[in-house]
BAFI-3210 file (N, C-alpha, C; in Angstrom, 3 decimals, decimal comma, padded with zeros to 6 digits):
// residues 76
n [1|2|3|4|5|6|7|8|9|10|11|12|13|14|15|16|17|18|19|20|21|22|23|24|25|26|27|28|29|30|31|32|33|34|35|36|37|38|39|40|41|42|43|44|45|46|47|48|49|50|51|52|53|54|55|56|57|58|59|60|61|62|63|64|65|66|67|68|69|70|71|72|73|74|75|76]
n.u [-025,049|-025,091|-023,067|-024,756|-027,060|-025,985|-025,287|-027,851|-028,970|-027,452|-028,269|-031,017|-030,983|-029,858|-031,877|-034,017|-032,944|-032,700|-035,398|-036,290|-034,744|-035,793|-038,305|-037,645|-036,722|-034,261|-032,766|-033,609|-032,847|-030,097|-029,417|-029,884|-028,113|-025,658|-025,628|-025,614|-023,181|-021,385|-021,708|-020,983|-018,278|-017,186|-017,046|-015,132|-012,470|-012,242|-014,782|-016,307|-015,425|-016,268|-019,071|-019,960|-018,237|-017,424|-019,769|-021,581|-022,960|-023,006|-024,074|-025,595|-027,493|-030,763|-031,560|-029,140|-028,260|-030,288|-029,845|-027,401|-028,289|-029,938|-028,039|-026,494|-028,446|-028,935|-026,610|-026,152]
n.v [016,655|013,112|010,471|008,677|010,211|012,174|010,687|009,853|012,291|012,942|010,850|011,405|013,948|013,224|011,571|013,369|015,095|013,360|012,801|015,373|015,937|014,033|015,116|017,230|019,580|021,234|023,301|023,244|020,637|020,829|022,337|020,515|018,481|019,808|020,404|017,801|016,864|018,608|017,958|015,270|015,440|016,280|014,085|011,436|009,763|006,958|006,310|007,048|005,142|002,780|002,996|004,115|003,415|004,363|004,371|006,345|008,986|012,365|013,632|013,426|010,675|010,349|007,877|006,672|008,382|008,022|005,338|005,499|006,785|004,786|002,805|003,987|004,193|001,507|000,659|002,005]
n.w [080,621|080,417|078,914|077,520|077,033|075,401|073,097|072,397|071,711|069,438|067,740|067,545|066,329|063,857|062,887|062,683|060,756|058,535|058,013|057,384|055,120|053,382|053,081|051,556|052,772|053,073|054,398|057,103|057,669|057,380|059,615|061,764|061,036|061,206|063,942|065,047|064,028|065,277|068,014|067,882|067,210|069,588|071,146|072,672|070,977|071,299|072,178|069,972|068,116|069,353|069,375|066,872|064,671|062,072|060,597|060,694|058,964|057,826|055,697|052,443|051,258|052,602|053,687|054,403|056,408|058,274|058,843|060,202|062,519|063,585|064,086|066,094|068,149|068,575|069,753|072,114]
ca.u [-025,597|-024,187|-022,705|-025,913|-027,907|-025,302|-025,459|-029,266|-029,167|-026,876|-029,146|-032,267|-030,699|-029,693|-033,197|-034,759|-032,360|-033,063|-036,807|-036,409|-034,185|-036,768|-039,392|-037,046|-036,556|-032,806|-032,234|-033,849|-032,027|-028,710|-029,282|-029,765|-026,880|-024,550|-025,651|-025,191|-021,747|-020,670|-021,727|-020,225|-016,851|-016,732|-016,935|-013,799|-012,226|-012,552|-016,234|-016,801|-015,126|-017,087|-020,485|-020,284|-017,392|-017,392|-021,025|-022,415|-022,677|-023,686|-024,513|-025,911|-028,774|-031,482|-031,573|-027,840|-028,253|-031,187|-029,167|-026,443|-029,059|-030,368|-026,861|-026,176|-029,450|-028,774|-025,360|-026,034]
ca.v [015,440|011,978|009,967|008,081|011,302|012,822|009,834|009,904|013,578|012,810|009,968|012,117|014,978|012,553|011,106|014,561|015,575|012,426|013,024|016,675|015,794|013,282|016,055|018,284|020,778|021,154|024,263|022,721|019,428|021,259|022,754|019,334|017,781|020,576|020,212|016,426|016,775|019,350|017,154|014,049|015,743|016,484|012,779|010,831|008,911|005,559|006,196|007,078|003,852|001,748|003,148|004,451|002,653|004,950|004,130|007,528|009,995|013,631|014,209|012,436|010,015|010,311|006,518|006,442|009,172|007,332|004,114|005,893|007,035|003,489|002,113|004,613|003,808|000,090|000,380|002,692]
ca.w [080,058|080,463|077,586|076,852|076,573|074,280|071,918|072,031|071,039|068,098|066,970|067,282|065,329|062,567|062,458|062,245|059,505|057,469|057,694|056,715|053,766|052,596|052,795|050,731|053,594|053,220|055,364|058,439|057,802|057,560|061,011|062,615|060,685|061,783|065,392|065,323|063,729|066,314|069,234|067,587|067,225|070,959|071,801|072,683|069,813|071,623|072,255|068,586|067,502|069,977|069,041|065,490|063,745|060,723|059,899|060,823|057,942|058,080|054,423|051,429|051,159|053,878|054,227|055,035|057,639|059,189|059,250|061,237|063,734|064,107|064,604|067,384|069,145|068,862|070,470|073,410]
c.u [-024,582|-023,960|-023,896|-026,828|-027,292|-025,488|-026,910|-029,580|-028,631|-027,805|-030,453|-032,073|-030,538|-031,037|-034,043|-034,256|-032,742|-034,514|-037,014|-035,838|-035,157|-037,941|-038,911|-036,979|-035,096|-032,224|-032,417|-032,988|-030,576|-028,455|-029,059|-028,504|-025,655|-024,475|-025,159|-023,685|-020,927|-020,605|-020,879|-018,724|-016,315|-016,548|-015,511|-013,674|-012,573|-014,053|-016,849|-016,592|-016,030|-018,539|-020,718|-019,517|-017,523|-018,685|-021,972|-021,992|-023,528|-024,100|-024,852|-027,339|-029,480|-031,503|-030,258|-027,736|-029,126|-030,572|-028,145|-027,132|-029,479|-029,206|-026,476|-027,145|-029,328|-027,568|-025,222|-026,856]
c.v [014,309|011,442|009,398|009,162|012,028|012,007|009,800|011,200|013,524|011,978|010,671|013,206|014,363|012,086|012,273|015,046|014,674|012,634|014,349|016,629|015,064|014,175|017,258|019,628|020,851|022,109|023,762|021,480|019,796|021,680|021,539|018,535|018,490|020,392|018,815|016,274|017,455|018,547|015,897|014,292|015,998|015,166|012,242|009,864|007,449|005,331|006,202|005,734|002,755|001,810|003,282|003,659|003,092|004,734|005,325|008,536|011,229|014,338|013,081|011,943|009,966|008,917|006,192|007,180|008,486|006,026|004,408|006,144|005,719|002,711|002,671|004,148|002,327|-000,232|001,113|002,005]
c.w [080,214|079,043|076,827|076,283|075,384|073,013|071,463|071,285|069,611|067,217|066,610|066,242|063,939|062,017|061,947|060,898|058,332|057,046|056,968|055,303|052,862|052,196|051,994|051,471|054,014|054,264|056,799|058,693|058,058|059,007|061,915|062,299|061,278|063,295|065,763|065,102|064,827|067,619|069,048|067,689|068,632|071,712|071,696|071,510|070,104|071,687|070,861|067,913|068,051|069,501|067,537|064,445|062,289|059,932|059,960|059,773|058,229|056,801|053,470|051,507|052,524|054,511|054,939|056,365|058,690|059,693|060,353|062,568|064,384|064,712|065,973|068,452|069,516|069,720|071,791|074,476]
res [m|n|d|k|q|i|w|q|t|i|a|l|d|l|k|r|a|a|n|l|l|y|a|n|r|r|q|q|a|k|y|f|l|d|e|a|r|e|i|y|e|t|q|k|e|t|e|k|e|r|i|a|r|k|l|v|v|f|e|g|n|p|e|d|i|l|l|g|s|s|i|i|l|g|r|i]
***
């Protein structure tokens, strides 16, 4: 996968997780959050700073998670 596809995958996983958390399906949401976090951690530090800038969260409020997904999609 190229860099754009990797970031799209992270954003999609975050979006899925936020929707599942909102539907109170925590186990499925945890799977997507873990996958997104794992892929995110493989990205270069400069790329993370350029795209995410500490605005991507992998736990907590579904709206915050969804916001991180939107930020990623807006910057790729």
